[in-house]
N, C-alpha and C positions, 0 to 999 in steps of 0.2 A: 623683431619686426621692423621692416624698413620704414623710413619716413613717408614714403609714397602711400602707405596704407595705414598710417597712424591716424587717430581721430582728428588731430589738428590739420593734417594734410588733406583729409577727405572733406572736412568742413572748416576751411581756414578762416572764413570771414564770419564765423559764428562762434558762440561759446562752445566749450569742450563737449563733445558728444559722449553719451553713455557708451559703455563697452560691455562685452561679456564678463570681463573681470569685475566691473562695477556691480553687475547683477549678482555674481557669485559671492562677492565680498560684502554685500549689503547686510547690515546688522539685522538680526531677527530671523535667522534660519530660512533663507529663501529655499522653497521646496523643489529645487532642481539641482542636478549635478552633471558634470561633463562626461559624455561617453567618448567623444572624440572632438578635437579642435585642431584640424590640420594647419590653420593659419594663425594659431595662437589665441590668446584670450583678449588681446587688445584690438579686437575687431569692433568697429563702431556699430552701435545699435540705435535705431530710430523707430521705436514703436513696436506694436504687435499686430499680427493678422491671424484671426481664427479661421481655420480652413478645413473643409471636408475633402478628402482625396477624390471624391466623385465630382467635385465642382471645378470650374476653370480657376486657374491660379492667377490672382491679380498681380499687378506690378507694384511692388513696394520695396525698393532697394534699401538694404540695411535693416529691414524689419526682422522680427522673430516670427517664424511660422509655427503656429500651434496646430499640430496635426490631430485634430479632433475626429473621432469616429474611425480611425485607422488602426490596424494592428501591425506591429513591427515586422511580423513575418509575412505580411501580405505584399505581393509584388507591386501593388499600387503605392505602397509606402516608399519603396525604392524609386518609383517613377516620380513621386512627389519630391523626393530629395533631389533628383536630377533636374526637375523643373525649377525648384527653389534655387539651386546653384546657378542655373541659367538666368534667372530673374534677379540675381545678386542679393538674395536674402542673407542676413547675417548668420542665422542658425535655424535648425528645425528642432522643435520640442516635441517629444513623444512620451507615451506611457508604455512600459514594456508588458505589464500585466502577466508576468511569469514567462513570457516568451523570450527566446534568445535573439538579441539585436545584432548579432555578429554580421549578418548579411547587409543590414542597413548601414552599420558602421563602415563596413568595407566600401560600400557604394559612396558614402559621404566622403571618405578619405580620398577616393578616386576623383571625386568632383571638387574637393577642396572646401567643403562647407562643414561647419560644426554641427554636432547633434547633442542636445541636452535631454537628459532623462528626468521627467517630472515624477514626483511621488504619486503612486497609483491612487491613494486615498484622498488626494486634494482635487476638488471639483475644478473643471476647466475654467469656469467663470471666476472662481476665487484665485486661481493661478494667474489668469489674465490681469486681474486687478492688482495682484501683488507685483507682477512684472511692470505694469504701467506706472504704479506708484514709485517703484525704484527708479525708473527711467525719467519720470516727470521731474525729479529733483535736478536733473541736468537739462531741463527745457526741451526734452525730446520724448515726451510721453506718448505721442501719437504720430501717425503718418499724415494726418491732415494738416492743411495750412492753418495759420493762426486765425482766431476769430476776428472779424472786422471791428475796428474802432467805430463808435457811433451808434451803438445799440441803446436807444433812448430809455427803454425800461430799466436797463442796468444802471444808467446814470441816475435815474430817479431813485432806484434802490440804494445806490451809494449815498445819495444826499440824505435819504431818510435814516440810514444807519449812522451816518456821521452826526446827525442831530441827536441821536440817542446816545452814542458812544462819547461824543465830545472831542473827536479827533478825526483827521483826514482818513478817508476810506478809498481803497483801490480794489478793483476786481481784475484778476489776471487769468489768462489762459495757461495751458501747460507749457507753452513756449516762453512764459513769463513776460508776455506782452500785456501792457496795461490796457484792458478792453474798455473799462469805464472807471470814473473817479468822481469823488464828491467835490462840489464847488460851493460849499456852505461858507458864507462870509465869517471871518474870524476863527475858522477851524484851526486846531493845533496841527502843525506840519513841520517836517524837517527837510534838510537839504536833499537827502536820499530820495524822499518821496517826490520832491519837486523835480529832481533829475529824471526819475522814472516817468513822471507825467509828461515832461517836455519831450523826452526821447521815445515815449510810448513803449518803453521796455525797461525792466529793472536792471541796473548795472550788475554785471557778472562778477561775483566775489565768492571765493571758496567757502566762507562762513555761511553765506546764504544758501548754498547747496545743502549743507547740513540742516538748516532751518526748514527748507522745503521738504526734505525727506521726513523730518519729524512731523510736519503738518499733514503731509499726505498719508502718513502711517497712522495718524491719530483719528479717533472717532468723534472728537469734539474740538473745542477751542484750545489753541496752544498759545502760551504767552512767552514773550522774550523780553528780558530786561534791557534797558538802555545801555549803549556802549559809546562813550565819547560823544560825538555830535548826533549820533543816531538815537532817537527817542524810543522809549519802550513801546512795543506794539504787540498785537494779538492777531492770530490768523486761524482760519478754518478752511478745510477742504470743501470744494464743490464737487459733488458726485452724482452720477446717474446710476443708481443701484450701488454696486461695488466699484464701478469704473470711474477713475478721477477725471474731471473736466477742467479744473482750475482751482483757484484759491481766492479768498476774500481776506484782505489785510486792513487793519485799523490801528491808527496811532492812539495809544492810551492817553487819557487826560492825566493831569499832574497827580491827582489823588487815586489813580489806578482804575482798573476796569470793574464796573459794578456787576452784580449778578444779573440785573436786567439787561445790561449790555451784552453779556455772554449769551443769554437766551436769544437776543435780537440778532447776534452774529450767526448763530446756528440757523435761525429762521431765514436770514438773508441768503445763506449758502443754499438752502433748499429752494428758495424762490429764484436764485440765479441759475440753477441747473438747467431748466428747460430753455432759457434764453441762450446760454452757451451751447447747449446741445443742438439747438435749431440752427444757430449760426455756423457752427463747425460742420454739421452734417450736410447742410445745403451747399456750402462752399466746396467741401470735399467731394460730394457726390457729383456736382457739376464738373469740377476739374477732372476727376477720375474718368467720367464718362467721355469727356472730350479727348483725353489722352488715349483711352482705350480705342476710341473710334479712329483717331489718326493713326495709331500704331497698326490697327487692323487694315486700314487702307494701304499703308505703306508696305505691309506684308502680303498684300494681294488677297485678303480675305474679308474685306470690309463690306458695309452696306452699300446700297445703290447711291447714286449721286444726290438724288433729292433728299433721301434720309440723312446722308452724310452732311449735306449742307445745312439741314435743320439742326443737327447735333453740334456741328462745328461753328455755326454762326454766320458765315458769309451768305449774303442774299444771292439769289440766282443771277448770274451774269457778272458778279463781282470778281475783279481780278485778284488772284492770290499768287504768291510766290512761296516756294519751299526753301528755307535757309537750313543748310546742313552744317553741323559743327563736329569736328573730329580732332582728337588729340594727336599731336605730332610725335616724332620719335623721342625716346628718352623721358617720357612722362610717367613711367612707373606702371603700376597695376592697371591694366586697361579697363577691366570690368568695373572696378571700384571708381576709377576716374570718370567713366561714362555715367555711372550712377550719380556721382557728384555733379557733373555737368548738367544732367537733366534737372536735378533739384535746383541748382543755381540759376539755370536759364528760366525755369518756371518763376522763380522769385523776380528775376530781372524783367520778365514780360509782365508780371503783375504790376510792377511799378511804371513801366514805360509803354507797353503794348498789351493791355489786358485782353484785347480781342484775339490775340495770337494763341495758338494751341501748340503745346510742346510734347514730344514723345521720343523715347529712346528705343533704338533697335540695336542689333549687335554691332558694336564698334563706333556708333555715331549717334548724335542727338539732332532732331529735326524740329523746326518751328514753322508752322503754316501761318503766314502773315498776310493779311489783306494789303494790297497796294501794288504799285508797279515796281520794276526792278530797282530803279534809283532809290525809291523810298525804303524798300526792304534792305537794300545795301547799306543805307545809313543806319538802319536799325541793327544790322549784323555787325557793322563796324563798332557801334557803341557796345554791343554785347561782347564782342571780342575783347575790347579794352577792359571791361569789367571782369570777364572770366579769366583772362590771362593774369590779371593781378592776383586772383585767387589761386589759380592752378600753379603758377610759378614755373610754367614750362611752355613749350611751343603748342600752338593751337591754330587750326586753319578753319576757314568758313567759306561756304559756297552759296550762291543765290541763283535760283533758276530764272528762266524767263517767266513772265506772267501767264497764268492759265485762268480761263474764265469759267471752267466747270471742274467738277471733281470726278468726271467719268474716266480720267486717265491718271489714276494714282501711280501706276507703274511707271508711266512716262515721267512724272514728277520726281519720283524716287531715283530712277535711273539717271535723269539729268543731274540731279544734285550729287549723286555718287560719282558720275563722270567728271563733274567740275571739281569735286574734292580730290579725285585721283590726279587730275591735271594740275591742280594747285600744288600737289606734292612735288611735281617736277619743276614748278616755276617759282619755288621759294615762298609759297603762300603761308608758311608757318609763322612768320613774323610780321607780314604786312597786313593790309586790310582784307575785307571779304572779296572773293573773286567771283565774277559772273561768267556766264556762258560766253558772252561776247569777248571777254578778256582771253579766254583759253580755248576758243572754238577750234583752232588749228591743232592744239594738243589733244583735244577730245577726239578729233577726226583720226589722228594717228593711233590713239588708243583703240578706237573702234576697228580700224584696219588691222591692228595687231590682234584683236580678238578674233577677227575673221581668219587670219593666218593660223592661229592656234586651233580653231575649229576645223579648218581645212588645210592641213599641212602640205598637201600635194601642190598647193599654189606657190610654195616657196621655190626660189630659183636654185637648182642643184649646184650651180657654180658658187653661190653665196654659202650654201651649206658646207661645201668642200673647203672654202676659204676659212670659215669659222672653226671647222674641225682642225685645220692645219695650224691656226693660231693657238688653239688650245693644246695641241700635241707638241708643237715645236717652240712655243713662246715667241712667235713672230707678231708683228703689228700691222698686218695687212688690212684688217677691218677698220682700225682707227685711221689708217692712211687714206683708204678709199672714202670713208665717211667725211673726213676733213676736206678732201679734194672735191667731193660732190657738193658738200655744203658751201664751198667757196666758188661753186659754179665753174670749176675747171681752172681757177686762178692758182697756179702753182706757188707763186710767191706768198699769197695770203694763207694758203693751206699749210705751207712749210712753217710760216711764222706761228700759226696756231699750234702746230705740233712741236715747235722749237727744234726743228731739224733744218739742215741745209737743203735748198731747193733741188740740188742734184740727188741727194738722198731720197727725196720724195719722188723724183722722176724714176729712179732706179726701182723703187718699191712698186710704182704703178706698172712699169714694164714687166716686172716679175709676176705681178698679180694677173696680168693678161696672159702671160705664158703658162703659169702654173694651173690656172683655174678656167681658162678659155672663156673669160668674161668680156663680152663685147661692150665696152664702155662708150663707144662711139654712137651706139644706138640710144637715143634719148629715153625711149621707153624702158629699155633694160637698165639704164643708169638710174632712172627714177625708182624702179622696183628694187634695185640693189640698195639705193640709199635708204628706202623705207625699211627693208629687212635689217640692214646694219644698224640703223637708229633704234629700232625696236629691240634688237638683240642687246645693244648697249644698255638700254633701260632695264631689261630683264636681268642682266648681269649685275647691275649696280642700282637697284631701286633706291629712292631717297631715304627710306627707313633703315637701310643697311649700308649706306654709302661710306666707303672707306676713303678718307681724305689724307691718309698717311702717304709720304713720298714712296714711290715705287722704284725698284732697281731698273736701270736701263735695259731695254729688250734688244734681242738680236735683230739684225736686219733680215 
C-alpha cells in the first residue's frame, strides 16, 4: 500500500486510525471475514453506518457500510456498493444467507472497495456494537465529531464520583477527548491525567489502545495497575444499549478501589450515557444536515433559497463567498485525499469559522463562508497553511465574489471551479488563495475555450492546418506565432522568448503565411489565432501533466 493511502497519510495530524486489518485481527473472534479487498487491508476505517438499500446513502468517508435488509443477489446491493465506493466508504458489510456473492464481489473489485461478510447468526445491532468497540480503541469509534467540553451535568457527575472513589475522574468520548473531569480539592492525580485535562485529550500511546479495547469489550469495571509514574486506575465503558459512547476513568486511592466505588463507577457510566448521546447526536445531526444541504445545492438538487438559508445559517441579505479547495498534481489517491481534506477542513472551521459549512463533491472540497471576498480570502489562506502541513503536497484554493442570496448555487459552484482551474495555470498550488479578480483574464480564456469546444466550426481553418502540420512534421509554427503575437509583433522580444535568432523567427513567420494562408496583418484574425493557439497549448500541456524535461531541438 502506498504512503498516500496509509492511515498516517490520510489522518496525519491525528492519532493512528483504525484499519480493516485492525478489525480482522481484533482479539475475540470478530464475526466478519473478507470477501474481497482490492485496496488491501490497511484501508483506514472511521466508524460505522447502518444502511437500508432503499434509503439515500449518507456521506461518511472511510466508514464501514452495514448493508442491513439487503440480499447479496439483489441488484440494489450492487448499486449500494457503487454508491459506497463513490462516497469513499472503507468497506461494505453484508450477510450472504446462503446466496452466492460472486456478482457483488465482482462489482466491488471493479469499484475498488472492500466487502466483508458477517456471520448470518449475529444480529446487526450486536455486529455494529462489536465493530464500534474495536474501532473506539483507536479513537475513531464514530463518524460524529467529538462531544463538546463544558457539559455541566458531566462535571458534577465527575466530582461526585471522585468524592466516592478518592481519586481524579475523567469522562471521555470515543475520540478520547476529555469531556468532563473532577475538580475536587486534594484529589489523587498523576501527570498523565493532568496532561489530558490541560490538552483536553488523552496522550496517544500504544499501551493505552490495548487498555481502551479491554474497557470497551468489558461489561463492567476494568482495573489497571500502576506503571512507573502512572498511578493505578479503573475504567468503565459508557454505552447506549450495546453501542459505545465513551469511557469513565478514575485514579484509584492508595488502598485500592472499594466495592462501593466499583458500583458507583458503573452507576456513573449509566448516568453519563444520555448526556454524551445528547451532545454527540445534536452536534452530528446539525453538521450533517448543513453538509448535506450545501452538497445538494452545489450539485443542483438543493432546497429553495429561503429553506437553504435557514438550514445553512446566513440571514437573508448576508454576503457569502464559496471557497474551493483542490489537491494539486502528485498528491496520491484523489478520493482518499478529498475525504481527508473535507474532514480536516471541518475541524479547521470548527476552531476558526464555526459559522462556515463544508461539503465535498467529486474532486474538491467547498466551504460556504459569510463575509466579503477579502475576509474569506484571509480564512482560505489560513486554511491552506494548516491543510498543506497535513497533506504534505500541493493544494490550491479559490474564493468567489460575494453573493447575497442562495438562489444561484450553480453560479457559485461554477465560479469557484473556474477560479480553481485558472489557478492551476497560474501556479496557485503553492501560493495563497486565488480570487476571481486575480485570474479573471484566465477565466475568460477558459470560457472562450469551452465555447470553441462546443462549437468547433468557429475555429480558424488556417490554425487547424498549422497545428496539424506541427504534429505531423515536428515543426514549431504554433509556438512561433504564439510568441510573436504575445509580444505584439516585437520580433526581438519574441525571438528572445523562444531563444532563437530574430532572422529565424522572421523566416518562420513568412513560411507560416505562405503555408497556411494566415492573414496576420488583420488584427481580428491575429487575435483569433492567438486565442486558438494559446488554448491549444494549454490542452496539450495542462498543469497536471506538464512535462518539464528538456526537449530535443525541433526542425524549422
